[in-house]
C-alpha positions as CSV (number, residue, x, y, z in Angstrom):
1,Q,-41.4,21.1,35.1
2,E,-41.6,21.0,31.3
3,Q,-43.6,18.3,29.7
4,L,-44.6,17.5,26.1
5,V,-47.8,15.5,25.9
6,E,-48.7,13.8,22.6
7,S,-52.1,12.7,21.5
8,G,-53.9,11.6,18.4
9,G,-52.2,8.3,17.7
10,G,-54.2,5.2,17.1
11,M,-55.1,2.6,14.5
12,V,-56.1,3.5,11.0
13,Q,-56.4,1.6,7.7
14,A,-53.9,2.1,4.9
15,G,-54.7,5.3,3.0
16,G,-56.3,6.9,6.1
17,S,-55.2,10.0,8.0
18,L,-54.2,10.9,11.6
19,R,-53.3,14.2,13.2
20,L,-50.9,14.0,16.1
21,S,-50.9,16.8,18.6
22,C,-48.1,17.9,21.0
23,A,-49.2,20.1,23.9
24,A,-46.5,21.7,26.1
25,L,-46.8,22.1,29.8
26,G,-44.4,24.2,31.8
27,R,-42.8,26.0,28.9
28,T,-43.9,28.4,26.2
29,L,-43.1,26.8,22.8
30,S,-43.2,29.9,20.7
31,A,-39.5,30.5,21.2
32,Y,-38.3,27.1,20.0
33,A,-38.3,25.0,16.9
34,M,-40.3,21.8,17.2
35,A,-39.9,18.4,15.6
36,W,-41.4,15.0,15.3
37,F,-39.3,11.8,15.3
38,R,-40.3,8.2,15.1
39,Q,-38.7,5.0,16.4
40,Q,-39.4,1.4,15.3
41,P,-38.6,-1.5,17.5
42,G,-34.9,-2.3,17.4
43,K,-34.0,0.7,15.4
44,E,-32.7,4.2,16.1
45,R,-35.0,7.1,16.5
46,E,-35.3,8.9,13.2
47,F,-36.4,12.4,12.2
48,V,-39.7,12.9,10.5
49,A,-40.4,16.7,10.3
50,G,-39.4,20.0,11.9
51,I,-40.8,23.5,12.1
52,S,-39.3,26.9,13.0
53,T,-40.7,29.2,15.8
54,S,-43.0,31.1,13.5
55,G,-44.0,28.2,11.4
56,G,-42.5,29.9,8.3
57,S,-39.9,27.2,7.7
58,T,-40.5,23.5,7.7
59,I,-38.3,20.5,6.9
60,Y,-39.2,16.9,6.2
61,A,-37.5,13.5,6.0
62,G,-37.8,12.0,2.6
63,P,-40.6,9.5,3.3
64,A,-42.7,12.2,4.9
65,K,-42.6,14.7,2.1
66,G,-45.9,15.2,0.3
67,R,-47.9,13.1,2.8
68,F,-47.1,14.6,6.2
69,T,-47.5,18.3,7.3
70,I,-46.0,19.7,10.5
71,S,-47.6,22.8,11.9
72,R,-47.9,24.8,15.1
73,D,-50.3,27.0,17.0
74,N,-48.3,29.1,19.3
75,A,-51.4,30.6,20.9
76,K,-52.4,27.1,22.0
77,N,-48.8,26.1,22.8
78,T,-49.2,23.1,20.6
79,A,-47.5,21.5,17.6
80,Y,-49.1,19.1,15.1
81,L,-48.3,16.4,12.6
82,Q,-50.9,15.8,10.0
83,M,-50.3,12.4,8.4
84,N,-52.2,11.5,5.2
85,S,-52.1,8.5,2.9
86,L,-50.8,6.4,5.7
87,K,-49.0,3.1,4.9
88,P,-48.3,0.1,7.0
89,E,-44.7,1.0,7.1
90,N,-45.6,4.2,9.0
91,T,-46.6,2.0,11.9
92,T,-44.4,2.9,14.9
93,V,-44.2,5.3,17.9
94,Y,-44.0,9.0,17.1
95,Y,-42.3,11.4,19.5
96,C,-42.7,15.2,19.8
97,A,-39.5,17.1,20.5
98,R,-38.5,20.6,21.4
99,S,-35.3,22.1,20.2
100,Y,-33.2,24.7,22.0
101,R,-32.9,26.5,18.7
102,T,-35.4,28.6,16.7
103,V,-34.6,27.4,13.2
104,V,-35.0,24.1,11.4
105,D,-31.4,23.9,10.4
106,G,-29.9,20.8,11.9
107,L,-33.1,19.8,13.6
108,Q,-32.6,16.2,12.3
109,N,-29.9,15.8,14.8
110,E,-31.1,14.7,18.2
111,K,-28.4,16.8,19.8
112,M,-30.6,19.8,18.9
113,I,-33.4,18.4,21.1
114,R,-33.8,19.5,24.8
115,C,-37.2,17.9,25.6
116,W,-39.0,14.8,24.4
117,G,-42.6,13.7,24.7
118,Q,-43.6,10.2,25.9
119,G,-44.6,9.0,22.4
120,T,-47.8,8.0,20.8
121,Q,-48.4,4.8,18.9
122,V,-49.6,4.9,15.3
123,T,-50.7,1.6,13.7
124,V,-51.6,1.4,10.1
125,S,-53.4,-1.8,9.0
126,V,-53.6,-3.2,5.4
């Protein structure tokens, strides 16, 4: 059974960094584009970043540009989200996601996602 397991979340002060990891069990990720989403309480889940199968193409939501970096290590069957210069408004639960496609085009749409992780909490204090 396929499972995405996130780790790396936690509490950090504003201006600090965290690296989230997403390890896949039961499926080889190298054939699929991957993404990170986030969801704040009472709000819809929103796209953060996406990466193609090879890692050669990436896409970011506006707030993540320049501070967040998505990457992947297909040999380790793992995707990552490096988050720098964190702000209190980045506080929320972050979800790893596997697309059924290989490219980043349209990855912002949840309809492109076939598997979700359980989420990892990120808390940024002032």
